[in-house]
Backbone bond lengths (Angstrom), bond angles and torsions (degrees), N, CA, C in turn:
res aa  C-N    CA-C-N  psi(-1)  N-CA   C-N-CA  omega(-1)  CA-C   N-CA-C  phi
1 M - - - 1.455 - - 1.521 109.63 -
2 A 1.331 116.72 129.64 1.456 121.85 179.37 1.536 108.89 -114.21
3 R 1.328 115.95 144.68 1.469 121.24 176.23 1.525 108.89 -116.28
4 T 1.345 115.56 127.56 1.458 121.51 -179.09 1.516 109.07 -122.76
5 T 1.329 116.53 137.20 1.470 120.98 175.35 1.510 108.73 -80.18
6 V 1.332 116.87 128.92 1.466 121.34 -177.51 1.518 108.87 -134.08
7 S 1.330 115.97 168.62 1.460 121.50 173.41 1.526 109.04 -146.48
8 F 1.320 115.67 152.94 1.466 121.40 179.57 1.529 108.01 -156.79
9 D 1.315 115.26 166.89 1.461 121.97 -172.59 1.525 111.17 -97.82
10 S 1.339 116.08 140.74 1.455 121.97 174.36 1.514 108.59 -133.41
11 A 1.322 116.99 101.03 1.464 122.58 -179.03 1.534 111.18 51.77
12 G 1.327 115.83 42.43 1.453 121.45 177.19 1.504 115.43 87.48
13 I 1.322 117.74 -1.56 1.463 122.11 179.79 1.530 108.97 -106.61
14 P 1.333 118.48 126.36 1.463 119.72 178.19 1.529 110.89 -74.44
15 L 1.329 114.99 128.99 1.458 121.13 178.17 1.520 110.46 -107.45
16 A 1.321 116.74 142.13 1.460 123.03 178.78 1.516 108.83 -101.04
17 G 1.327 116.05 136.51 1.450 119.77 -179.54 1.515 113.00 -141.97
18 H 1.316 113.89 166.64 1.459 122.46 169.52 1.511 107.45 -119.87
19 L 1.322 116.08 124.86 1.450 122.45 178.24 1.519 109.03 -101.00
20 Y 1.331 115.99 119.32 1.456 122.31 179.76 1.533 108.30 -101.57
21 T 1.342 115.93 125.22 1.457 121.27 -175.49 1.525 110.08 -125.10
22 P 1.328 117.91 131.18 1.465 119.82 177.74 1.523 111.25 -61.01
23 D 1.316 116.18 148.32 1.469 119.39 179.31 1.527 111.39 -102.21
24 T 1.333 117.13 7.91 1.459 121.02 176.96 1.539 109.46 -85.74
25 P 1.322 118.27 152.67 1.466 120.60 179.86 1.519 111.46 -62.74
26 A 1.332 115.97 148.68 1.460 121.62 177.83 1.525 108.20 -135.43
27 S 1.332 116.21 144.80 1.451 121.07 -178.55 1.518 112.17 -81.20
28 G 1.332 116.63 -10.53 1.457 121.08 -179.15 1.506 109.71 -174.72
29 P 1.328 117.67 -167.71 1.469 120.55 179.19 1.526 110.98 -57.97
30 R 1.333 115.25 147.50 1.448 121.42 -174.32 1.539 111.37 -100.34
31 P 1.338 116.57 159.73 1.461 119.46 167.06 1.522 109.57 -66.32
32 A 1.341 116.97 153.58 1.465 120.16 -175.06 1.513 110.78 -138.42
33 L 1.333 114.40 155.66 1.446 122.38 -179.50 1.532 110.27 -130.31
34 V 1.316 115.77 141.43 1.462 121.70 166.91 1.518 106.61 -100.62
35 V 1.325 117.38 127.48 1.459 122.51 -176.29 1.522 109.68 -116.17
36 G 1.331 117.01 119.23 1.463 121.68 -177.04 1.510 112.45 -104.03
37 H 1.329 115.48 148.14 1.471 121.00 -175.29 1.533 112.97 -91.77
38 P 1.329 117.17 162.04 1.455 121.80 174.72 1.535 111.28 -65.47
39 G 1.325 116.26 169.24 1.445 120.87 173.33 1.520 111.29 -61.12
40 T 1.319 116.81 138.35 1.480 127.59 -177.74 1.515 112.62 72.44
41 S 1.313 118.80 -5.15 1.457 121.66 -174.99 1.530 110.69 -87.43
42 V 1.328 115.23 177.08 1.469 122.35 175.26 1.511 109.14 -137.45
43 K 1.329 115.96 168.47 1.454 122.87 -174.27 1.516 113.24 -64.06
44 E 1.319 118.63 -19.51 1.463 121.19 179.51 1.516 112.17 -80.73
45 Q 1.330 117.65 -4.16 1.461 120.43 -178.83 1.528 109.95 -100.92
46 T 1.304 118.33 -131.07 1.471 120.38 -169.09 1.519 113.86 -64.71
47 S 1.335 118.36 -35.65 1.477 118.41 -179.52 1.525 111.30 -65.31
48 G 1.336 116.79 -38.49 1.446 119.15 176.43 1.511 112.56 -66.66
49 A 1.319 115.98 -35.99 1.467 119.53 179.07 1.518 110.63 -65.26
50 Y 1.336 116.88 -42.65 1.464 119.62 177.69 1.531 111.15 -68.05
51 A 1.326 117.35 -39.49 1.464 120.49 178.35 1.526 110.32 -59.88
52 Q 1.318 116.17 -44.28 1.463 119.70 178.41 1.524 111.81 -60.94
53 R 1.330 115.93 -44.29 1.465 119.59 -179.69 1.535 111.27 -63.55
54 M 1.334 116.99 -39.29 1.462 119.01 -179.81 1.521 111.17 -70.59
55 A 1.340 117.06 -32.38 1.465 119.80 175.03 1.523 110.46 -65.20
56 E 1.301 116.72 -36.21 1.464 120.14 177.48 1.530 111.73 -64.28
57 H 1.348 116.06 -19.52 1.460 121.13 178.51 1.525 111.66 -101.15
58 G 1.328 117.37 14.02 1.450 119.69 169.92 1.513 117.26 103.08
59 F 1.327 117.59 4.30 1.468 120.84 -179.82 1.533 110.76 -102.59
60 V 1.318 116.75 140.41 1.458 119.26 164.19 1.522 105.93 -72.47
61 A 1.310 117.78 131.07 1.467 120.70 -174.64 1.527 110.36 -133.42
62 L 1.307 115.55 129.82 1.469 122.60 -178.68 1.516 110.09 -113.13
63 A 1.337 116.96 114.52 1.468 122.45 171.79 1.520 107.22 -103.85
64 F 1.329 116.94 138.09 1.468 118.96 -174.55 1.528 110.20 -143.35
65 D 1.325 114.62 158.07 1.464 121.05 173.78 1.516 108.89 -86.77
66 A 1.324 117.16 133.94 1.452 121.59 177.16 1.533 110.47 -62.92
67 A 1.302 116.85 154.84 1.464 121.87 173.66 1.520 109.88 -53.08
68 Y 1.310 116.76 142.36 1.474 125.66 179.19 1.529 113.12 76.29
69 Q 1.330 116.91 1.72 1.465 120.21 -173.59 1.526 111.31 -134.24
70 G 1.328 116.48 160.66 1.463 121.14 176.98 1.510 111.99 57.10
71 E 1.329 115.72 -133.64 1.465 121.83 178.95 1.526 112.56 -91.23
72 S 1.310 117.93 0.66 1.455 120.60 179.15 1.525 110.77 -79.28
73 G 1.340 116.64 162.68 1.446 121.20 -178.82 1.522 112.95 -82.87
74 G 1.334 114.08 -175.25 1.451 120.35 177.34 1.513 113.45 109.84
75 L 1.334 114.85 137.23 1.454 122.93 175.86 1.525 109.67 -126.00
76 P 1.352 118.09 144.77 1.474 128.09 2.02 1.510 111.77 -75.66
77 R 1.311 115.68 155.01 1.463 121.28 177.63 1.525 109.63 -68.69
78 G 1.313 114.46 143.18 1.450 119.96 179.18 1.507 114.32 79.58
79 L 1.333 117.35 15.75 1.455 119.73 177.71 1.524 110.14 -77.91
80 E 1.311 116.96 130.87 1.469 123.21 172.47 1.531 106.68 -105.49
81 D 1.321 115.28 97.53 1.453 122.13 -177.32 1.522 107.44 -109.13
82 P 1.347 119.48 104.83 1.458 120.88 -174.93 1.524 113.59 -56.92
83 A 1.338 117.02 -43.04 1.456 119.25 -179.47 1.525 111.60 -63.28
84 Q 1.307 117.39 -39.98 1.466 121.22 178.03 1.522 110.63 -68.13
85 R 1.317 116.62 -37.81 1.475 120.27 179.00 1.532 110.62 -60.26
86 V 1.327 116.65 -40.57 1.458 120.34 176.98 1.523 110.05 -65.61
87 E 1.332 115.84 -44.00 1.468 120.74 177.37 1.522 111.54 -59.47
88 D 1.328 117.29 -36.89 1.459 120.84 179.14 1.533 111.47 -58.84
89 F 1.331 116.49 -41.63 1.473 119.37 177.64 1.516 110.68 -61.35
90 K 1.324 116.77 -45.04 1.472 119.82 -179.35 1.532 110.53 -64.19
91 A 1.334 116.12 -38.98 1.471 119.70 177.54 1.527 111.07 -63.78
92 A 1.326 116.68 -36.54 1.454 120.35 178.84 1.534 110.28 -67.18
93 V 1.329 117.08 -38.93 1.461 119.96 175.18 1.523 109.60 -61.07
94 S 1.337 116.46 -45.91 1.464 119.90 178.82 1.528 110.73 -56.03
95 Y 1.325 116.26 -43.94 1.464 119.83 179.55 1.530 110.86 -60.84
96 L 1.336 117.12 -44.39 1.460 119.28 -178.73 1.518 112.07 -62.14
97 T 1.326 117.29 -33.39 1.464 119.47 -178.59 1.530 112.16 -66.69
98 T 1.321 117.82 -15.76 1.475 120.52 -179.70 1.520 112.26 -88.61
99 L 1.311 119.02 -5.10 1.471 122.01 -174.09 1.522 111.18 -93.65
100 D 1.308 116.45 131.73 1.459 121.22 -179.18 1.515 112.34 -61.81
101 E 1.335 116.47 -32.00 1.468 119.16 -175.77 1.529 112.74 -80.44
102 V 1.316 117.72 -3.01 1.466 121.99 -177.39 1.521 110.95 -108.38
103 D 1.319 116.32 134.24 1.460 122.83 171.80 1.532 107.43 -84.11
104 A 1.319 116.78 108.39 1.463 121.28 -174.97 1.516 112.98 -63.91
105 D 1.328 118.14 -15.68 1.452 121.80 177.66 1.526 112.49 -92.44
106 R 1.341 116.13 3.92 1.484 120.17 -179.76 1.523 109.95 -133.24
107 I 1.322 116.08 63.09 1.468 121.65 179.34 1.524 109.33 -115.56
108 G 1.328 115.92 133.95 1.449 121.87 176.82 1.523 110.92 -127.32
109 L 1.307 116.24 165.12 1.457 121.82 177.00 1.531 109.73 -114.81
110 L 1.329 115.27 142.64 1.461 123.39 174.26 1.525 107.84 -130.44
111 G 1.325 116.18 113.99 1.459 120.33 -179.62 1.512 111.14 -115.23
112 I 1.328 115.37 138.01 1.462 121.09 -179.30 1.524 108.77 -113.97
113 C 1.328 116.80 130.25 1.473 123.27 178.96 1.533 109.63 57.70
114 A 1.329 118.27 -118.96 1.466 120.91 -179.15 1.514 111.30 -56.79
115 S 1.335 117.49 -40.40 1.452 119.97 178.85 1.522 112.01 -67.43
116 G 1.327 117.98 -15.92 1.446 119.73 172.52 1.514 110.82 -59.51
117 S 1.315 117.02 -48.54 1.461 119.86 179.06 1.518 111.49 -70.53
118 Y 1.331 117.62 -40.82 1.465 119.64 -179.93 1.526 111.37 -64.85
119 S 1.326 117.73 -36.27 1.469 120.26 178.80 1.524 110.69 -67.03
120 L 1.322 117.28 -35.22 1.461 120.07 176.08 1.530 110.60 -65.06
121 A 1.322 116.54 -44.49 1.467 120.47 179.35 1.524 110.68 -63.16
122 A 1.327 116.79 -43.30 1.459 120.34 -179.90 1.527 111.10 -63.66
123 T 1.317 116.86 -41.53 1.469 120.57 179.58 1.520 111.02 -62.89
124 G 1.329 116.59 -40.46 1.465 120.05 -179.97 1.503 112.36 -56.89
125 G 1.320 117.77 -34.24 1.452 121.88 -175.53 1.504 115.21 -104.25
126 D 1.330 118.11 4.12 1.470 120.63 -175.88 1.517 110.14 -134.27
127 H 1.332 116.97 102.58 1.462 121.39 -176.95 1.513 114.04 -73.22
128 R 1.329 118.00 -4.15 1.459 119.53 173.66 1.523 111.18 -71.76
129 V 1.333 117.29 -19.75 1.453 122.40 179.78 1.513 108.69 -84.62
130 K 1.320 116.90 122.41 1.472 120.95 -174.39 1.518 113.51 -94.89
131 A 1.326 118.30 -19.16 1.461 121.53 -179.94 1.533 108.07 -161.49
132 V 1.326 116.17 150.61 1.460 120.08 -179.38 1.521 109.50 -136.60
133 A 1.316 115.19 138.34 1.467 121.49 175.85 1.522 108.65 -133.10
134 T 1.316 115.01 151.35 1.459 120.85 179.04 1.521 109.84 -132.38
135 V 1.320 115.00 155.77 1.466 122.50 174.26 1.524 106.89 -127.28
136 S 1.313 117.16 125.59 1.486 121.95 179.54 1.528 111.39 54.88
137 T 1.343 116.34 50.59 1.458 120.32 -178.72 1.525 111.91 -48.91
138 A 1.329 116.01 130.61 1.453 121.71 170.86 1.519 107.14 -142.69
139 E 1.325 116.36 139.86 1.461 120.57 178.32 1.527 107.23 -108.75
140 P 1.348 118.09 108.56 1.455 119.81 -171.29 1.518 114.77 -53.95
141 A 1.322 117.75 -39.32 1.462 118.99 -179.93 1.521 110.86 -60.69
142 R 1.327 116.96 -43.72 1.464 120.02 177.41 1.517 110.66 -65.33
143 Q 1.330 116.40 -42.38 1.450 118.79 -176.59 1.522 112.14 -64.84
144 F 1.334 117.52 -39.23 1.459 119.47 176.91 1.527 111.75 -70.62
145 R 1.330 116.23 -38.84 1.471 119.20 -178.58 1.508 112.81 -73.51
146 L 1.342 117.07 -38.72 1.464 121.94 -168.13 1.516 114.54 -118.45
147 G 1.347 116.73 -8.83 1.456 119.81 -177.26 1.517 111.43 90.38
148 A 1.320 116.49 159.28 1.462 121.23 -178.11 1.520 111.96 -58.22
149 D 1.342 116.45 -35.65 1.460 120.11 -177.88 1.523 112.44 -97.82
150 G 1.330 117.75 0.83 1.461 121.35 176.97 1.516 115.29 83.58
151 T 1.329 117.90 8.09 1.469 119.82 -174.61 1.530 113.42 -116.01
152 Q 1.308 118.52 13.84 1.457 122.63 -175.61 1.529 111.81 -65.26
153 D 1.303 117.33 140.36 1.460 123.67 174.10 1.532 108.68 -60.45
154 P 1.342 119.28 126.78 1.471 121.03 179.88 1.531 113.79 -55.25
155 A 1.328 117.43 -23.74 1.451 120.98 179.99 1.526 111.98 -63.15
156 V 1.327 117.12 -27.36 1.464 120.63 -179.29 1.523 110.03 -63.26
157 F 1.322 116.42 -47.28 1.464 118.63 -178.84 1.523 111.47 -70.48
158 Q 1.311 117.34 -34.29 1.460 119.88 176.50 1.536 110.63 -60.56
159 A 1.326 116.44 -38.55 1.462 120.02 177.26 1.536 111.26 -66.24
160 L 1.312 116.22 -37.79 1.458 119.83 177.08 1.536 110.85 -64.92
161 L 1.328 116.47 -38.82 1.471 119.60 176.70 1.527 111.67 -64.80
162 D 1.336 116.20 -35.67 1.481 119.38 175.49 1.533 109.70 -61.57
163 A 1.315 116.21 -45.11 1.468 120.22 -178.90 1.538 110.76 -65.51
164 A 1.341 116.60 -38.65 1.460 119.99 178.92 1.521 111.34 -64.97
165 A 1.321 116.56 -40.55 1.464 121.40 178.69 1.536 110.38 -64.18
166 A 1.326 116.09 -43.01 1.469 120.06 178.45 1.522 111.21 -62.93
167 A 1.341 116.93 -37.62 1.461 120.86 179.91 1.523 110.50 -66.81
168 R 1.317 117.80 -40.28 1.473 120.27 177.85 1.541 110.41 -63.06
169 S 1.311 116.49 -41.68 1.467 119.73 179.17 1.527 111.28 -65.40
170 A 1.332 116.04 -40.38 1.454 120.26 178.92 1.527 109.94 -61.90
171 A 1.321 116.92 -43.61 1.464 120.66 179.81 1.525 110.65 -62.85
172 A 1.330 116.35 -38.25 1.470 119.85 179.74 1.523 111.74 -64.53
173 R 1.328 116.92 -28.74 1.477 121.85 178.31 1.519 112.08 -85.71
174 G 1.328 116.39 0.58 1.455 120.06 -178.67 1.514 113.41 83.70
175 E 1.311 116.89 13.66 1.461 121.96 -179.39 1.537 110.69 -95.39
176 D 1.311 115.84 165.71 1.464 120.30 177.59 1.526 109.18 -71.95
177 P 1.342 118.78 119.27 1.453 120.19 -179.39 1.533 113.30 -77.28
178 S 1.310 117.48 -6.71 1.469 124.42 -177.31 1.526 109.64 62.05
179 T 1.315 117.48 -175.03 1.450 123.12 -178.91 1.516 110.08 -137.77
180 M 1.315 115.96 163.57 1.452 121.89 177.34 1.521 109.48 -90.95
181 T 1.320 117.44 122.29 1.458 122.31 178.35 1.526 109.51 -73.89
182 M 1.323 116.26 128.22 1.460 121.00 -177.16 1.527 113.18 -94.45
183 F 1.332 117.31 -27.88 1.454 119.59 -175.79 1.530 109.41 -130.12
184 P 1.337 116.82 136.94 1.469 119.79 175.66 1.522 110.38 -75.45
185 E 1.319 116.14 -175.00 1.464 120.57 -174.59 1.522 113.08 -86.87
186 T 1.313 117.96 -22.95 1.473 120.34 -176.35 1.523 110.43 -136.18
187 A 1.337 115.02 161.03 1.451 120.54 177.47 1.534 110.54 -64.61
188 E 1.339 116.61 -33.71 1.470 119.72 179.07 1.525 110.40 -64.22
189 Q 1.317 117.80 -41.61 1.453 120.97 176.70 1.528 110.68 -65.54
190 A 1.331 116.58 -36.80 1.459 120.49 178.13 1.524 110.87 -64.09
191 R 1.322 116.64 -37.72 1.464 119.98 178.42 1.530 110.59 -67.53
192 A 1.312 116.66 -39.98 1.470 119.67 -179.97 1.520 110.93 -64.75
193 L 1.325 116.87 -33.16 1.456 120.61 -177.79 1.529 112.97 -85.06
194 G 1.342 116.50 -37.97 1.470 118.90 -171.78 1.511 115.83 -136.47
195 G 1.351 117.47 16.44 1.444 119.01 178.67 1.524 112.20 63.85
196 Q 1.334 116.19 -157.07 1.452 120.59 -178.87 1.524 112.10 -62.19
197 H 1.337 117.59 -35.77 1.457 120.45 177.49 1.527 110.76 -60.73
198 G 1.332 116.61 -40.33 1.453 120.74 177.24 1.508 112.35 -64.76
199 V 1.322 116.55 -39.27 1.460 120.83 178.24 1.522 110.39 -63.49
200 E 1.305 116.66 -43.65 1.465 119.81 -177.43 1.532 111.41 -66.13
201 G 1.318 116.78 -37.32 1.462 119.19 174.73 1.515 111.70 -63.49
202 F 1.334 115.59 -43.01 1.464 120.69 178.37 1.531 110.41 -61.36
203 E 1.321 116.77 -44.15 1.464 120.17 -176.84 1.519 111.48 -65.43
204 Y 1.333 118.04 -32.11 1.451 119.37 178.65 1.524 111.59 -77.13
205 Y 1.329 116.94 -48.60 1.465 120.89 -170.84 1.539 114.16 -87.08
206 C 1.316 117.53 -20.34 1.469 119.48 -170.55 1.525 114.00 -119.51
207 T 1.307 117.55 8.56 1.456 120.90 176.44 1.526 108.35 -128.46
208 P 1.331 118.56 168.91 1.464 119.69 -179.55 1.537 114.48 -56.53
209 R 1.306 117.28 -16.78 1.475 119.76 178.62 1.526 111.96 -53.22
210 G 1.330 117.83 -46.76 1.466 120.02 -177.44 1.508 114.33 -139.26
211 L 1.318 117.28 2.82 1.465 122.90 -174.40 1.530 111.39 -55.32
212 H 1.345 115.57 134.52 1.471 121.03 172.16 1.519 107.92 -140.33
213 E 1.307 116.29 139.58 1.461 121.50 -172.92 1.531 112.63 -61.85
214 R 1.322 118.30 -26.67 1.449 120.29 -177.91 1.537 112.94 -95.80
215 S 1.308 117.42 -5.46 1.460 119.82 176.52 1.520 109.04 -67.17
216 A 1.323 116.90 130.60 1.471 121.29 -171.68 1.530 112.50 -70.36
217 K 1.302 115.96 128.54 1.469 120.41 174.08 1.527 111.38 -100.73
218 T 1.343 116.23 -7.59 1.456 121.05 177.53 1.536 108.19 -137.87
219 L 1.330 115.97 160.04 1.442 122.51 173.37 1.519 110.14 -121.49
220 A 1.321 115.78 146.52 1.458 119.13 171.22 1.523 108.67 -64.56
221 W 1.338 117.08 137.34 1.457 120.80 -173.74 1.510 113.04 -60.39
222 E 1.337 117.70 -30.56 1.460 117.79 -177.79 1.528 111.68 -68.98
223 S 1.336 117.45 -10.44 1.461 119.76 172.27 1.528 110.61 -55.74
224 I 1.329 115.25 -36.07 1.474 120.04 -173.08 1.517 111.51 -65.18
225 D 1.338 118.00 -51.02 1.461 117.11 -177.02 1.522 112.29 -74.78
226 R 1.333 117.65 -20.31 1.460 119.13 172.79 1.533 110.22 -69.66
227 M 1.312 116.17 -38.65 1.471 119.34 177.22 1.524 112.18 -70.70
228 A 1.322 116.95 -26.78 1.456 120.46 -176.12 1.529 112.50 -58.63
229 I 1.318 117.34 -30.14 1.462 120.49 -174.79 1.523 112.95 -110.16
230 H 1.331 117.89 13.39 1.459 120.97 -175.13 1.524 111.12 -111.31
231 D 1.327 116.00 142.50 1.466 122.07 175.28 1.519 108.45 -137.99
232 A 1.312 116.25 100.52 1.461 121.04 -176.10 1.515 112.94 -66.88
233 F 1.336 117.25 -17.59 1.454 119.77 -176.94 1.525 113.94 -86.39
234 L 1.329 118.07 -5.30 1.463 119.60 -178.73 1.528 112.08 -60.56
235 A 1.328 116.61 -31.77 1.468 120.92 -175.83 1.524 112.48 -86.64
236 V 1.319 118.95 -6.23 1.466 120.80 -175.51 1.529 112.42 -56.11
237 P 1.343 120.43 -42.66 1.475 119.06 179.22 1.518 114.00 -60.50
238 L 1.338 117.24 -20.18 1.465 120.56 -179.94 1.517 113.28 -79.05
239 I 1.327 117.90 -10.90 1.454 120.88 -175.63 1.528 111.42 -70.16
240 G 1.328 117.00 -41.77 1.456 120.19 -179.79 1.522 111.53 -57.02
241 P 1.333 118.33 144.91 1.460 128.04 10.74 1.532 114.46 -88.10
242 R 1.326 117.65 11.68 1.458 119.88 177.13 1.536 109.50 -72.53
243 P 1.319 118.20 148.56 1.466 121.09 -171.61 1.523 114.14 -84.82
244 I 1.327 113.87 151.07 1.474 123.18 176.09 1.522 108.73 -123.93
245 L 1.328 116.06 133.78 1.466 122.84 169.91 1.516 107.33 -123.26
246 Q 1.319 116.60 130.30 1.461 120.82 172.96 1.526 109.26 -122.48
247 I 1.331 115.72 124.53 1.464 121.98 179.24 1.531 107.62 -103.82
248 I 1.322 115.84 125.02 1.459 121.13 -172.86 1.527 109.35 -132.07
249 G 1.327 116.08 139.15 1.453 119.99 172.25 1.517 110.70 -70.63
250 E 1.312 115.45 138.11 1.462 121.58 -178.62 1.528 111.50 -57.56
251 R 1.337 117.57 -30.81 1.471 120.99 -178.39 1.525 113.43 -100.98
252 A 1.317 118.54 11.48 1.467 121.23 -175.42 1.521 110.76 -71.52
253 V 1.338 116.56 122.24 1.473 120.06 177.86 1.524 111.22 -70.53
254 T 1.331 116.13 -15.80 1.464 121.65 -179.62 1.533 112.81 -87.11
255 A 1.318 118.12 0.19 1.462 121.71 -170.76 1.526 112.53 -58.77
256 W 1.314 117.96 -27.97 1.468 120.71 -178.92 1.521 112.71 -58.50
257 M 1.330 116.45 -29.06 1.461 119.24 179.21 1.535 110.90 -71.23
258 A 1.292 116.85 -42.71 1.470 119.88 176.62 1.519 110.45 -63.65
259 V 1.308 116.55 -39.46 1.465 120.45 178.65 1.536 110.44 -62.22
260 E 1.322 116.38 -41.31 1.468 119.11 177.45 1.526 111.45 -62.39
261 A 1.328 116.57 -44.85 1.470 119.54 177.89 1.526 110.14 -60.92
262 H 1.313 117.25 -42.07 1.456 122.67 179.17 1.534 110.52 -58.43
263 Q 1.305 115.93 -42.80 1.464 120.00 -178.37 1.527 112.10 -67.11
264 R 1.321 117.10 -26.77 1.469 121.02 -179.96 1.523 112.53 -83.04
265 A 1.319 117.85 -17.34 1.451 121.12 -175.08 1.521 111.14 -69.30
266 T 1.333 116.54 144.67 1.450 122.03 -175.86 1.523 112.93 -111.75
267 G 1.308 117.42 -11.60 1.462 121.08 -177.93 1.512 110.80 -111.75
268 P 1.337 117.54 -161.76 1.462 120.95 177.63 1.526 110.47 -57.63
269 K 1.310 116.44 131.18 1.470 119.88 -174.50 1.513 109.65 -150.03
270 E 1.331 114.54 147.37 1.461 120.06 179.65 1.520 109.67 -149.57
271 I 1.318 115.56 137.61 1.461 121.88 165.59 1.527 107.04 -106.55
272 H 1.325 114.85 126.92 1.460 120.69 179.60 1.524 107.97 -115.36
273 W 1.317 116.03 116.40 1.467 121.14 -176.48 1.531 109.90 -91.32
274 I 1.340 115.49 134.76 1.454 121.76 175.77 1.530 107.80 -99.59
275 E 1.309 115.72 113.61 1.458 121.94 -173.71 1.526 111.31 -60.33
276 G 1.345 116.19 129.23 1.453 122.35 173.98 1.508 115.74 83.55
277 A 1.340 118.35 -8.41 1.467 121.39 -173.40 1.517 111.63 -89.57
278 S 1.337 115.04 144.49 1.462 122.20 169.68 1.520 108.15 -93.81
279 H 1.322 115.94 -179.48 1.457 122.03 177.36 1.544 110.86 -56.48
280 V 1.318 116.98 -52.97 1.449 121.95 -173.75 1.531 112.02 -77.90
281 D 1.332 117.85 -24.27 1.468 120.06 177.61 1.514 111.14 -55.11
282 L 1.342 116.98 -33.26 1.464 121.54 -177.38 1.511 112.86 -76.59
283 Y 1.329 117.87 -2.30 1.459 120.67 176.20 1.525 111.47 -73.81
284 D 1.354 116.04 -38.47 1.468 116.23 -169.19 1.525 115.97 -156.23
285 K 1.318 120.12 -7.51 1.450 119.99 -175.95 1.526 110.18 -80.79
286 K 1.312 115.07 118.83 1.452 122.29 -169.99 1.527 112.82 -54.34
287 Q 1.331 117.77 -39.45 1.470 119.49 -174.94 1.532 111.32 -67.16
288 Y 1.337 116.70 -17.79 1.457 120.78 178.39 1.544 111.14 -106.01
289 V 1.311 116.39 -36.03 1.463 119.80 -179.33 1.522 110.74 -67.61
290 D 1.335 118.23 -38.87 1.470 120.77 -177.97 1.528 111.83 -56.52
291 P 1.338 119.22 -52.76 1.463 117.69 178.98 1.530 113.59 -66.81
292 A 1.341 116.85 -28.18 1.463 119.71 175.42 1.529 110.00 -65.13
293 V 1.322 116.68 -45.56 1.469 120.82 179.86 1.530 110.30 -63.85
294 D 1.324 117.55 -39.65 1.465 119.81 177.66 1.523 110.43 -59.65
295 K 1.315 116.86 -44.86 1.464 121.04 179.93 1.531 110.95 -65.35
296 L 1.333 117.00 -43.40 1.455 120.85 177.87 1.527 111.61 -61.10
297 T 1.322 116.51 -41.59 1.466 120.90 179.47 1.514 110.79 -61.82
298 D 1.320 117.36 -45.11 1.467 120.68 178.73 1.529 110.56 -62.38
299 F 1.338 116.25 -43.67 1.448 121.36 -176.96 1.531 111.70 -63.16
300 F 1.324 115.80 -51.39 1.464 118.34 -176.67 1.528 111.92 -73.11
301 T 1.331 117.79 -32.37 1.461 119.59 175.44 1.526 110.52 -62.56
302 T 1.317 116.81 -38.39 1.461 121.42 179.07 1.508 112.36 -69.95
303 H 1.325 117.61 -42.65 1.468 120.41 -166.83 1.520 113.28 -99.89
304 L 1.317 118.33 -16.91 1.464 119.32 175.40 1.524 108.46 -98.40
305 T 1.310 114.91 58.33 1.457 121.72 179.47 1.522 109.92 -86.81
306 S 1.306 116.17 163.31 1.472 120.30 -178.91 1.520 110.61 -65.49
307 G 1.345 114.12 144.83 1.447 121.23 174.69 1.501 112.97 85.16
């Protein structure tokens, strides 16, 4: 397996990627996957790990940083723009179609966490995508509005919208709009804010387990009001008759979002539960990632067939 640094354009914004290519002989162009990262993440974390594993199973796999994040371009930094995130997936597909080693008729999407929802939206609107799979599906707009477990007091999001409005006004006056802090300073604070799910996110992003210098610790405030009006699941009914696979940890508090997407799907669809796993466990814990990769390999091998 070889990893190459690449770049491509997404609506005028340069995106940075890593292209993972199998080193085994091939009789012709290979099937390919676009692999998207969770919110605040970068290509060197879980999306890159999954891309590498899928390349080891014979797929060309492209992991990339979303616009405004990681090594990709775009201002303001740390912006989570759902519409742009969907466009980024389509731009990545376009890039893959230009590569001699890729069979343009055998391209699939793999989204992890936030990219799970964005990959579903992109697939709904892009018939070049032949199959889509997700791991730990989360839809950021729902998660900010309703909380990771879906039970958040609506007043919380209203307060975030107030802060986003104030930041836009500050920027208009030439003042510093500040940013929204995504992670507290300690695991104890993370537990107080988000329970065990919050702790697990902190342990992945803020400790040596998964820490990366370019992984976003803050978001631009205008991310909030952009998410307020976005629903990545609206396009899910358009995916059929193309197949959907969603891999979910048995203990994931976010599972309700994947279930909702599943209910909206009109074509072949499957939820595959990983016993004992939480949402974040599927980012990097070998005992859970291994069976997820096995399932993904079977799914894409079956559905990214020639012709």
